[in-house]
C-alpha positions as CSV (number, residue, x, y, z in Angstrom):
1,X,0.0,-0.1,0.0
2,X,1.3,3.2,-0.8
3,X,2.1,6.1,1.5
4,X,-1.3,8.2,1.1
5,X,-3.4,5.4,1.3
6,X,-1.9,4.3,4.4
7,X,-2.3,7.9,5.7
8,X,-6.0,7.4,4.5
9,X,-6.4,4.2,6.3
10,X,-5.2,6.1,9.6
11,X,-7.3,8.5,9.4
12,X,-10.5,5.8,8.7
13,X,-9.2,4.3,12.1
14,X,-9.2,8.1,13.7
15,X,-12.6,8.5,12.5
16,X,-13.8,5.3,14.1
17,X,-12.1,5.9,17.0
18,X,-14.0,9.5,17.4
19,X,-17.1,7.7,16.3
20,X,-16.8,5.4,19.5
21,X,-16.0,8.3,21.9
22,X,-19.0,10.2,20.3
23,X,-21.5,7.2,21.0
24,X,-20.3,5.8,24.3
25,X,-22.8,6.6,26.8
26,X,-20.9,9.1,28.9
27,X,-22.6,10.9,31.9
28,X,-24.2,14.3,31.2
29,X,-21.7,16.3,33.1
30,X,-18.6,14.3,31.1
31,X,-20.0,14.8,27.9
32,X,-20.8,18.2,28.5
33,X,-17.3,19.2,29.6
34,X,-16.0,16.8,26.6
35,X,-17.8,18.7,24.0
36,X,-17.1,22.1,25.3
37,X,-13.6,21.5,25.1
38,X,-14.0,20.2,21.6
39,X,-16.2,23.4,20.5
40,X,-14.1,26.0,22.4
41,X,-10.6,24.7,22.2
42,X,-8.4,26.4,19.5
43,X,-5.9,23.6,19.0
44,X,-9.1,21.5,18.1
45,X,-10.3,24.2,15.6
46,X,-6.7,24.0,13.8
47,X,-6.6,20.4,13.6
48,X,-10.6,20.2,12.2
49,X,-9.3,22.8,9.8
50,X,-6.4,20.5,8.5
51,X,-8.9,17.4,8.5
52,X,-11.4,19.3,6.2
53,X,-8.5,20.1,3.8
54,X,-7.4,16.2,4.1
55,X,-10.9,15.3,3.1
56,X,-10.3,17.5,0.1
57,X,-7.5,15.2,-1.2
58,X,-9.1,11.9,0.3
59,X,-12.1,12.9,-2.6
60,X,-9.4,13.2,-5.0
61,X,-7.8,10.2,-4.2
62,X,-11.5,8.5,-4.4
63,X,-12.1,9.9,-7.7
64,X,-8.3,8.9,-9.0
65,X,-9.1,5.1,-7.2
66,X,-12.8,5.0,-9.1
67,X,-11.2,5.7,-12.3
68,X,-8.5,3.1,-12.1
69,X,-11.1,0.5,-11.0
70,X,-13.0,1.4,-14.5
71,X,-9.7,0.8,-16.4
72,X,-8.9,-1.8,-14.9
73,X,-12.1,-3.6,-15.3
74,X,-11.8,-2.6,-18.9
75,X,-8.4,-4.1,-19.0
76,X,-9.9,-7.6,-17.7
77,X,-12.7,-7.3,-20.1
78,X,-10.5,-7.0,-23.0
79,X,-8.0,-9.9,-21.7
80,X,-11.1,-12.2,-21.4
81,X,-11.8,-11.8,-25.2
82,X,-8.4,-13.3,-26.2
83,X,-9.1,-16.6,-27.2
84,X,-6.6,-19.9,-27.0
85,X,-3.7,-18.3,-25.3
86,X,-4.4,-18.3,-21.5
87,X,-1.2,-17.0,-19.5
88,X,-1.8,-17.8,-15.6
89,X,0.8,-14.7,-14.8
90,X,-0.8,-11.9,-17.0
91,X,-4.7,-13.6,-15.2
92,X,-3.0,-13.3,-11.9
93,X,-1.6,-9.4,-12.4
94,X,-5.4,-8.4,-13.9
95,X,-6.9,-9.7,-10.6
96,X,-4.3,-8.4,-8.7
97,X,-4.7,-4.9,-10.2
98,X,-8.4,-5.0,-9.8
99,X,-8.3,-6.4,-6.2
100,X,-5.9,-3.0,-5.4
101,X,-8.2,-0.8,-7.3
102,X,-11.5,-2.0,-5.5
103,X,-9.6,-1.5,-2.3
104,X,-8.6,1.9,-2.6
105,X,-12.0,3.1,-3.6
106,X,-13.5,1.1,-0.4
107,X,-10.9,2.7,1.5
108,X,-11.1,6.3,0.4
109,X,-15.1,5.8,0.1
110,X,-15.8,4.6,3.6
111,X,-13.2,7.5,4.8
112,X,-15.4,9.9,3.2
113,X,-18.8,8.3,4.0
114,X,-17.7,8.0,7.5
115,X,-16.5,11.7,7.9
116,X,-20.2,12.8,6.8
117,X,-21.8,10.3,9.4
118,X,-19.0,11.7,12.0
119,X,-20.1,14.9,11.3
120,X,-24.0,14.6,11.3
121,X,-23.4,12.4,14.7
122,X,-21.6,15.4,16.2
123,X,-24.0,17.9,15.6
124,X,-26.8,15.4,16.7
125,X,-25.1,15.0,20.1
126,X,-24.4,18.8,20.4
127,X,-28.2,19.1,20.0
128,X,-29.1,16.6,22.5
129,X,-26.9,18.3,25.0
130,X,-28.5,21.5,24.1
131,X,-31.5,20.1,25.1
132,X,-30.5,18.2,28.2
133,X,-29.5,21.8,29.4
134,X,-32.1,23.5,29.0
135,X,-34.6,20.8,30.6
136,X,-32.1,21.0,33.7
137,X,-32.4,25.0,33.4
138,X,-36.2,24.9,33.0
139,X,-37.0,22.1,36.0
140,X,-34.3,23.6,38.5
141,X,-35.7,27.4,37.6
142,X,-39.0,26.8,39.2
143,X,-40.1,23.5,41.2
144,X,-43.1,21.6,39.2
145,X,-45.1,21.0,42.3
146,X,-45.3,25.0,43.3
147,X,-46.4,25.7,39.8
148,X,-48.8,22.7,40.3
149,X,-50.0,24.6,43.5
150,X,-50.3,27.9,42.0
151,X,-52.3,26.9,39.1
152,X,-54.8,25.0,41.5
153,X,-54.9,28.0,43.5
154,X,-55.7,30.1,40.5
155,X,-58.4,27.7,39.3
156,X,-60.2,28.1,42.2
157,X,-60.2,31.3,42.5
158,X,-61.4,31.6,38.7
159,X,-64.2,28.9,39.8
160,X,-65.5,30.7,42.9
161,X,-65.7,34.1,40.8
162,X,-67.5,31.9,38.1
163,X,-70.0,30.8,40.3
164,X,-70.2,34.2,41.7
165,X,-71.0,35.9,38.1
166,X,-73.6,33.0,37.5
167,X,-75.4,33.9,40.4
168,X,-75.6,37.6,39.6
169,X,-76.9,36.8,36.1
170,X,-79.4,34.6,37.2
171,X,-80.2,37.1,39.8
172,X,-80.5,39.6,36.7
173,X,-82.5,37.6,34.6
174,X,-85.4,37.0,37.6
175,X,-85.6,40.6,38.1
176,X,-85.9,41.1,34.5
177,X,-88.6,38.3,34.2
178,X,-90.3,39.5,37.3
179,X,-90.7,43.2,35.5
180,X,-92.3,41.8,32.5
181,X,-94.7,39.6,34.5
182,X,-95.8,42.9,36.4
């Protein structure tokens, strides 16, 4: 494997490790601290910038590997049309070229795909942390039982006012109907 495909493989392994760190179940406080560090650290920002540039090169390698795989497949198909003479070394060479081309396509493709999945998972975990923080702040700001007691008190006051107004309305209707009867 050439040096640049070895680097792509190392990048793939690093992405898998980062994905495992993202999905491992951590306590809320530890996860929040980890993501705050990742979001605010200048060093992590520089590393993220370098990795994004690296993915541009991985995309170029993916396109190159894909073109090579198509070229090798066409060569293999052309070699199958020669009837009669069968050279085992040429056939083995074709299969080896095809294997290496396919390996490089899969390696670069999976690296690019996992980078997309990793970015989306990171954003989803950040959304989850923000939602958990909002939930904690809303429940700690005002006690739930105090809210229920206040609402019950308001409901009782509104019910009493409704009953008073209903009685007044009934008395007013009775007074109007008495005047009409006279």
